[in-house]
N, C-alpha and C positions, 0 to 999 in steps of 0.2 A: 579318352571324349568319342573319338570316332566309333570304336569297338563297343562299347557300350549303346552309344546312339544307336548302330545298326542292330544289334541284337535285339534291344526294346522295340524296333521298328519291325522286325519279322515278328517278334509277337503280339505286335497290333494289327498286323494283318492277319493274324491268326495261322502261323505259320506252324504253331505248336498248340496243343488242345490240352486240357484238365482233364484228367481221368474223373468218371463217377465214382462217388464212394461208395464202398460197398457198406453193408448195414439193413438189418430189418428194422420191425418196428420199435425195438429199444431205441434206435438211433433217431427215432423222428423228431423228438424236442429239439436233439442237436441240430438238426439237419434245417428246422426251422427257424431257430435263433439264427442261424445262417443266414437264413433269407431275409430276416430281417435287418441283420447287420450289413448284408451285403445292399439293401435300401438305402441306408443311411450313408453306406460308403460310396455308393454312386452318385447319390446327391453332392458328396464334398468334392468330388470326382468332375462331376459337372460345373462346381463353381469354379475349380481350379483351371479348367479347359478354356471357362470362359474369361477368367484375367488372361490366361496366355493369347487367346484368340485377339484380345483387346491389344497388348503388347506386342505380337507379330504384324498385326495391322498398322502400327504406328511405324514400328521399323518399315513395311512396304511403302507408306505414304512419303515416311522422310526420304526412301531411297527414290522414287518417283517423281518427287519435289528437287532431289538433285542429282537429278539421271545417272545415278552410278551406286556401286556398293562396294563399297571399299572394304581393304580385308581387315581393317581394323575392328570395322563393326561384326564380323562375321563371329567370332567366340560370342559373344553375346547374345547374337541372334541362335546359335546352335544351342547354348544355355534354354531359350524358349523351346527351341524345336525338339529338345531332349525333354522338357518338360512335358509337352504336349502328348510327346510318344510315351511317355511312362503313363501317362493317365490313360490315354488309350487301351494301352496293354492292361492296366488294372481292370478298367469298366469289362473288357474281354474276357479276363480271368473270374469277374464278379457275376457276368454273365453267364457264362458255362455254367459256372456252379450252382449259380441259383436255377436254370433250367435243369441241371443233373438230380438236384433235390425234389423238384415239382416231380419228374419224371418215375423217382423212387415212392412219393406219398401216394402220386396215382397208381403204379403196380400193385402196390400192396394195400390200397383202400378201394383200388377200382373206381377212382374218381376223375371224369371224363374231362372236367373243369380244369382241373392241375395239369393235366398232359395237354391239353389245348393251350393252356398259356406255357409251359415247357416248349410247345414248337411254334409258338409264336416269338420267343426270345433267343430260337435259336434260327429262325429265319429272321430276325433284326440284326443279330450278328451274321450271318452270310449277306445280308442287303449291305449292311455298315461296310465289311471289305471288299465288296465291290464298287461301292461309293469311293473308298478310299484310293482303289485300285487305277480308278477312271479319273481322280482327281492327280496321280502322278502320271497318268498318260497325258493328260491334259497339259501337264506341266512339263513333258519333253522328255521324262521319267521313265524308263522302261520296267513298268510292272511286273512284267513274265517272267523279268531276271531276279524276281526276288521271291522266290519259291520257298527260299532258307534263308536262314542267318547268314551264312558264308556267302550265298549270291548277291544278298542285300548289301552286306558290307562292302563286296568288290564294286557293285553298282554305284553307290553314293560314295565312297571312295574316289571312283574315277571322277565324279561328276562334281564332286567338289573342288577338286582342282583348276576349275576354270571359273571366272566371273558368273561366264553365262549357268554354270551348272549351280553353282550357289544361289543365282536367283531361280533357277527354278526349284530348287529346294524350299527357297522361301515362300515363291509362288504356292506350292503343293501343299506347304505346310499352312498358310494362311486359309486356304479352301477348306482342307480338313478340319481347321479347328471350326469355322463356322458352321461345319455341315454336323460335326460333332454336338456343338453346343444342343441344336434340336435334337439331335439323336438320342442325347445322353437323355433329356427329359423326358422323350418317349417313353425309353427305358424305363425308366425310375417311375414313372406313372403305371406300364406294363405290371411290375414286379410288387406294386402295390397294390395293384387290382388281384393279383394273383394270391397274395397273402390273406385279402379279406375273403376270397372267394374260399380258399381252404379254411379260413376259420368259421364261414357260414356253413360248410360241409361238415367240419366237424360238430358242430353246435345242432346240426339236423341226426348227424348218427347219434350223439348224445342224447337227444329227445327221444328217440326212436330208442334205443336200447333202455330207457327208463320206464317207458309207455308199455315194452316188453314185459320187464320186470314187474311194474305194477299190475299186469293183467296179470300173470303168470302168480302173483300174491294172492289177488282177488279171486282165481280159480280155487286154490288151495283154500282160502276163507270160507266161501262158499260149499266145498266139499267138507269141510270141518261142521258147519251149520247142517249139514243134512245127516250126519252121521249122528 
């Protein structure tokens, strides 16, 4: 459980990145089917995080009311923390894949709007990582020691050996869950807007192509009448 937790925590803090996919124009439909799918998945992840936030908050309220965190409660709390981390990691991966797809589209079609949205999503990722790190520091956890999965494993394993350390993990989980609910909603809105902008761009491109083709046909009709 702990090894799985730390490995996913490392991913949620973007210690690993998802590489951009290769492919040309033939891959555009696949890339943006993925973009639409990512939007739907992110909405689901957001619902999951909201549910986890409620449960973690209940645990924290219970602990504050009883003035203690028993070792018997810890496994149940760890399940919620693990679920939170899994969803954060999944959101980060979907966000990165969406940004890569938008960048690829922008490069192929010279679409400035798609590039801007890709950059917005990457800035979102950076901002979320910084907020997560700050929440860890505020809870007394050393975020600077979590640069990769092995370092994160050692740090959390050490923290979870004491009651204070477990409280620190719970505090950080509660703060991170709260901020992620709003951040995931923001990301979801950005990806929806990006897809709409891309569709508008393609519709304009199609109209322009049709106008040029019609003008070309009209030219040859006029030429035929003059002969």
